[in-house]
C-alpha positions in Angstrom: -33.0 4.5 -16.3 -34.4 7.9 -15.1 -35.1 9.2 -11.6 -36.7 12.5 -10.5 -34.7 15.0 -8.5 -37.3 15.0 -5.8 -36.8 11.3 -5.2 -33.0 11.6 -5.1 -33.0 14.6 -2.8 -35.4 12.9 -0.4 -33.2 9.8 -0.1 -29.8 11.5 -0.3 -30.4 14.6 1.8 -28.5 16.7 -0.8 -29.7 19.1 -3.4 -29.1 17.6 -6.9 -27.1 19.7 -9.4 -29.1 20.5 -12.6 -27.6 20.3 -16.1 -24.5 18.5 -15.2 -22.9 15.1 -16.0 -21.3 12.9 -13.4 -19.0 10.0 -14.5 -18.2 7.4 -11.8 -15.1 5.3 -12.4 -14.8 2.2 -10.3 -11.1 1.4 -11.0 -10.5 -2.4 -11.6 -9.3 -4.8 -14.3 -12.9 -4.7 -15.4 -13.7 -1.0 -14.7 -17.2 0.0 -14.0 -18.4 3.2 -15.6 -21.6 5.0 -14.7 -22.7 8.2 -16.5 -25.4 10.2 -14.9 -26.8 13.2 -16.9 -29.2 15.7 -15.4 -31.6 18.3 -16.9 -33.7 20.6 -14.8 -35.6 17.8 -13.0 -34.6 14.4 -14.2 -31.4 12.3 -13.7 -30.7 9.8 -16.5 -28.5 6.8 -15.6 -26.3 4.7 -18.0 -23.7 2.1 -16.8 -21.4 -0.4 -18.4 -18.1 -2.2 -18.0 -14.8 -1.4 -19.8 -12.4 -4.3 -20.3 -9.0 -4.5 -22.0 -6.9 -7.1 -23.8 -4.0 -7.3 -21.4 -2.0 -10.0 -23.3 0.1 -7.4 -25.0 1.7 -5.2 -22.4 3.1 -2.8 -25.1 -0.4 -2.0 -26.4 -2.4 -2.1 -23.2 -1.5 1.4 -22.0 -2.5 3.0 -25.3 -5.8 1.1 -25.2 -6.5 2.2 -21.6 -5.7 5.9 -22.4 -7.8 5.9 -25.5 -10.7 4.3 -23.8 -10.8 6.8 -20.9 -10.4 9.6 -23.5 -13.3 8.2 -25.4 -15.5 8.0 -22.3 -14.8 11.7 -21.6 -15.3 12.8 -25.2 -18.4 10.8 -25.7 -20.0 12.1 -22.6 -18.6 15.7 -22.6 -21.1 18.5 -21.8 -20.6 21.9 -20.3 -20.4 21.0 -16.6 -18.7 17.6 -16.2 -17.2 16.0 -13.1 -15.4 12.7 -12.9 -15.4 10.8 -9.6 -12.5 8.2 -9.5 -12.4 5.5 -6.9 -9.3 6.2 -4.8 -7.9 2.7 -4.5 -4.7 3.5 -6.4 -3.8 6.9 -5.1 -3.5 8.0 -1.5 -3.4 11.5 -0.2 -0.3 13.7 0.0 1.4 11.9 -2.9 1.7 8.5 -1.1 0.9 5.7 -3.6 -0.5 2.3 -2.8 2.2 -0.4 -3.4 0.4 -3.6 -2.3 0.4 -6.4 -4.8 -3.4 -6.4 -5.0 -3.3 -2.9 -6.4 -0.6 -3.3 -9.1 -3.0 -3.4 -12.0 -5.5 -0.8 -10.5 -2.7 1.8 -10.4 -2.3 1.8 -14.2 -6.0 2.4 -14.8 -6.3 5.1 -12.2 -3.3 7.1 -13.3 -4.5 7.0 -16.9 -7.9 8.3 -15.9 -6.2 11.0 -14.0 -4.1 11.9 -17.0 -7.2 12.3 -19.2 -8.8 14.6 -16.6 -5.6 16.8 -16.6 -5.5 16.7 -20.4 -9.1 17.8 -20.9 -9.2 20.2 -17.9 -12.1 18.1 -16.4 -13.1 18.6 -12.8 -12.3 15.4 -10.9 -12.5 14.1 -7.4 -11.0 11.0 -5.6 -12.9 9.1 -2.9 -12.3 5.7 -1.3 -15.0 3.1 -1.9 -15.3 2.7 1.9 -15.8 6.5 2.3 -18.3 6.8 -0.6 -20.5 4.1 1.1 -20.2 5.8 4.5 -21.2 9.2 3.0 -24.5 7.6 1.9 -24.9 5.6 5.2 -25.1 2.3 3.4 -25.6 -0.6 5.8 -22.7 -3.0 5.1 -22.8 -6.8 5.2 -19.5 -8.2 6.5 -17.4 -9.6 3.7 -19.9 -8.5 1.0 -19.2 -4.9 0.1 -20.5 -5.0 -3.5 -23.6 -7.0 -2.6 -24.4 -4.5 0.2 -24.2 -1.5 -2.2 -26.3 -3.3 -4.8 -28.9 -4.1 -2.2 -28.9 -0.4 -1.1 -29.4 0.8 -4.8 -32.3 -1.7 -5.2 -34.1 -0.8 -2.0 -33.6 3.0 -2.2 -33.7 3.8 -5.9 -35.1 0.6 -7.5 -31.9 0.3 -9.5 -31.4 -3.4 -10.4 -28.0 -4.3 -11.7 -27.1 -7.4 -13.7 -23.8 -7.5 -11.9 -23.1 -6.4 -8.4 -19.6 -5.3 -9.4 -21.1 -2.3 -11.1 -22.6 -1.0 -7.8 -19.7 1.2 -6.7 -19.5 3.1 -10.0 -23.2 4.0 -9.6 -22.6 5.3 -6.1 -19.6 7.4 -7.3 -21.7 8.9 -10.1 -24.5 9.7 -7.6 -22.0 11.5 -5.2 -20.9 13.7 -8.1 -24.5 15.0 -8.4 -24.8 16.1 -4.8 -24.4 19.8 -4.2 -21.8 20.5 -1.5 -20.6 16.9 -1.2 -17.5 16.6 0.9 -15.0 14.2 -0.8 -12.5 14.3 2.1 -11.7 10.9 3.7 -13.3 10.1 7.0 -11.2 10.8 10.1 -9.1 7.8 11.1 -9.6 6.3 14.5 -6.5 6.7 16.6 -4.9 3.4 17.7 -2.5 3.2 20.5 0.5 1.2 19.4 1.9 -0.9 22.2 4.8 -2.4 20.3 7.6 -0.8 18.2 10.5 -2.2 16.3 14.1 -0.8 16.3 16.9 -1.8 14.0 20.2 -2.0 15.9 23.4 -4.0 15.5 22.0 -6.1 12.7 18.9 -7.1 14.8 15.3 -6.1 14.7 14.4 -5.4 18.3 10.8 -5.7 19.3 10.0 -3.4 22.3 6.9 -2.7 24.4 6.4 1.1 24.0 4.8 1.5 27.3 7.3 -0.4 29.5 10.3 -0.2 27.1 10.9 -3.9 27.8 12.6 -5.8 25.0 10.3 -8.6 23.9 12.4 -10.3 21.3 15.3 -9.9 18.8 15.6 -11.4 15.3 18.3 -11.2 12.7 18.0 -8.5 10.1 17.9 -9.6 6.4 20.2 -6.8 5.5 19.7 -3.1 4.6 16.4 -2.1 3.0 17.0 -1.7 -0.7 13.6 -0.3 -1.6 10.8 -1.8 -3.7 12.0 -2.9 -7.2 10.7 -0.7 -9.9 8.6 -3.6 -11.3 6.6 -3.4 -8.1 5.6 0.2 -8.8 3.3 0.0 -11.9 1.9 3.5 -11.0 5.2 5.0 -12.0 4.8 3.7 -15.6 1.3 5.2 -15.7 2.6 8.5 -14.3 4.6 9.0 -17.5 1.3 9.9 -19.1 0.9 12.8 -16.6 4.3 13.9 -17.7 3.1 13.9 -21.3 0.2 16.1 -20.3 2.6 18.5 -18.6 4.7 18.7 -21.8 1.7 19.4 -24.0 -0.4 21.7 -21.9 -0.1 25.0 -20.2 0.5 24.5 -16.5 1.8 26.3 -13.4 4.9 24.4 -12.2 6.8 25.0 -9.0 10.3 23.5 -9.1 11.7 23.6 -5.5 14.3 22.1 -3.2 15.1 22.5 0.5 18.1 22.0 2.7 17.1 21.0 6.3 18.5 20.4 9.8 17.8 16.6 9.5 15.7 14.0 7.9 12.6 14.1 10.1 10.1 16.8 8.9 8.4 16.9 12.3 11.5 17.2 14.5 13.7 19.0 12.0 13.2 22.3 10.1 13.9 23.9 6.7 17.1 26.0 6.6 17.0 27.1 2.9 14.5 26.8 0.1 15.1 27.5 -3.5 12.4 27.6 -6.1 11.5 28.4 -9.7 8.0 29.3 -10.8 7.2 28.4 -14.4 3.9 29.3 -16.2 3.1 28.2 -19.8 6.8 27.1 -20.2 8.1 30.6 -19.1 10.0 31.2 -15.9 8.2 33.9 -14.0 10.2 34.1 -10.8 13.1 32.5 -8.9 13.4 32.7 -5.2 15.8 31.7 -2.5 15.0 32.0 1.2 17.3 31.4 4.2 15.7 30.9 7.6 16.5 30.0 11.1 15.1 26.7 12.4 12.3 26.7 15.0 14.2 24.2 17.1 18.0 24.5 17.4 18.2 21.4 19.6 17.4 19.0 16.8 20.0 20.3 14.3 22.0 17.4 12.9 25.7 18.0 12.7 25.8 15.7 9.6 23.2 17.9 7.9 25.2 21.0 8.6 28.4 19.4 7.3 26.7 18.1 4.1 25.2 21.6 3.4 28.4 23.4 4.4 26.6 25.6 6.9 27.7 27.1 10.3 25.5 27.9 13.3 26.8 31.4 13.6 25.7 32.2 10.0 22.3 30.5 10.5 21.5 32.6 13.5 21.8 35.8 11.3 19.1 34.5 8.9 15.4 35.6 9.0 13.0 34.1 11.5 10.9 31.1 10.2 7.7 33.1 10.6 9.0 35.8 8.3 10.2 33.3 5.8 6.8 31.6 5.8 5.1 35.0 5.1 7.4 35.7 2.3 6.8 32.3 0.8 3.0 32.7 0.9 3.3 36.1 -0.6 5.3 34.7 -3.5 2.8 31.9 -4.0 -0.2 34.2 -3.8 1.1 36.3 -6.8 0.5 33.3 -9.1 -2.2 31.2 -7.4 -5.7 32.0 -6.3 -5.9 29.9 -3.2 -9.7 30.0 -3.2 -9.8 28.4 -6.6 -9.6 24.6 -6.2 -8.4 24.3 -9.8 -5.6 26.8 -9.6 -2.6 25.1 -8.1 1.1 24.6 -8.7 2.3 21.2 -9.8 5.4 20.4 -7.9 8.6 19.1 -9.6 11.8 18.1 -7.8 14.3 15.3 -7.1 13.0 13.1 -4.3 10.4 15.9 -4.0 8.2 14.1 -1.5 10.9 14.8 1.1 10.7 18.6 0.3 6.9 18.6 0.3 6.8 17.0 3.7 9.1 19.7 5.1 7.2 22.5 3.4 3.9 21.1 4.8 5.4 21.1 8.3 6.7 24.7 7.8 3.1 25.7 7.1 1.7 23.7 10.0 4.3 25.0 12.5 3.1 28.5 11.5 -0.5 27.6 12.2 -1.4 27.1 8.5 -2.8 23.7 7.4 -3.7 24.9 3.9 -0.5 24.3 1.9 -2.9 22.3 -0.4 -4.5 25.6 -1.4 -1.3 26.4 -3.3 0.0 23.1 -4.5 -1.4 19.9 -6.1 -0.2 16.9 -4.2 0.2 15.0 -7.5 3.9 15.8 -7.9 6.5 14.8 -10.5 9.8 13.4 -9.4 13.0 13.2 -11.6 14.3 10.4 -9.4 11.2 8.4 -10.2 11.5 9.1 -13.9 15.2 8.0 -13.8 14.1 4.8 -12.1 11.5 4.1 -14.8 14.0 4.7 -17.6 16.6 2.5 -15.8 14.1 -0.3 -15.5 13.0 0.0 -19.1 16.7 0.0 -20.1 16.3 3.4 -21.7 19.5 4.7 -20.0 22.6 3.4 -18.4 23.4 5.0 -15.0 25.0 3.6 -11.8 22.4 5.2 -9.5 19.6 7.8 -9.6 21.2 10.5 -7.4 20.9 14.1 -8.7 24.7 14.4 -8.9 25.1 11.3 -10.9 22.2 12.2 -13.3 23.7 15.7 -13.8 27.1 14.2 -14.7 25.4 11.9 -17.1 23.6 14.7 -18.9 26.3 17.3 -18.7 24.4 19.6 -16.3 26.5 21.9 -14.1 25.8 21.3 -10.4 27.3 22.7 -7.2 25.4 20.3 -4.9 23.7 20.9 -1.6 22.6 24.4 -2.2 18.8 24.6 -2.6 19.0 27.1 -5.5 21.7 25.3 -7.4 20.0 21.9 -6.9 16.6 23.0 -8.2 18.1 24.9 -11.2 19.9 21.6 -12.1 16.8 19.6 -11.4 14.7 21.7 -13.7 17.2 21.3 -16.5 17.3 17.5 -15.8 13.5 17.3 -15.8 13.3 19.0 -19.2 16.0 16.7 -20.7 14.3 13.6 -19.3 10.7 14.4 -20.4 11.9 15.3 -23.9 13.3 11.8 -24.2 9.8 10.3 -23.4 8.0 9.7 -26.7 4.4 8.4 -26.8 1.7 9.2 -29.2 -2.1 8.7 -28.8 -3.9 9.0 -32.1 
């Protein structure tokens, strides 16, 4: 099907990009693919479904990766953009873990791996957000039907199956010049009830009045979600493979902090290693005073072997922030959306949260200009290998892993920890063998 630019621009209110190709991927067990190619004045639409034989779990990942690779290869032109429905991946490295998304995560992560592998421009957008961007009138309980109706009425696009509708919308968004793919702002909800865990009970409390509403017995300490409930982790191995085979800018880093809450507590030390094309370019270690001395945890000081008198002699957090951005700016062009560090660490989400707060507390909300929030975590890799029975280890702590692999570690020093983490990461990724022919 072909549509003139003038028709699209009139309806969408956006200028259409000439001589590009937009590939919309509606991630699902039956993935919808829409490829839209433009010349100087016409947009040509082609859509179809991709399905996999999921009876053999050992083969399914290869088939998925190959298929997405084929989609990119087959449709590759000079200016290519892939728009992936963001059902499997949330912002700032937080992954969806609900049961309904277990299978979607595998598809989405593999599509992401192909984009990294081929250096293809890509964007994520929630289906809900994509519909809102085009101001589609939604029918309650019938999202796919609503989008299909919109396409029929606005563009005279008639689909054989309404399930294809979202992939067409994603492809159209990729054509729009200046399209903002950021999620819509969330409406603030006032929570009137909170839960506290004390003395083996879950206590339900009214936040406004602080009146205890009810108590119920705890089922025991939270042990975390079993690895089998995190299928995205298995798929993320493919991203590791891409890191191994391609030239990337990697930031290995670790922090020591005044506590566990990134909002209340602060960074005390940060150690980092910058690696480009497999070569270490710089190592840095910064010691800084906290912004708030009142929230320093004695336990945190004891673990890190630090003393308040020594901490008070360290540089101000503002100066540490400036030094850090200076280091990052030597290797990253923060105005180039494709030029970012990939973060690697052990339980690195914890460190990214604290680093983000360091930036925010210094009036800078653009940490994302320097780092890609798709991080790699050695603790996650260990969990995967443990689940797949590829290793025998009593737990996935950094100290335990270093003992297992003969890596020297003087724990709870940011520089020592990240040096050991990098060595562990290289050892672990070298053990992962997978070949796509």
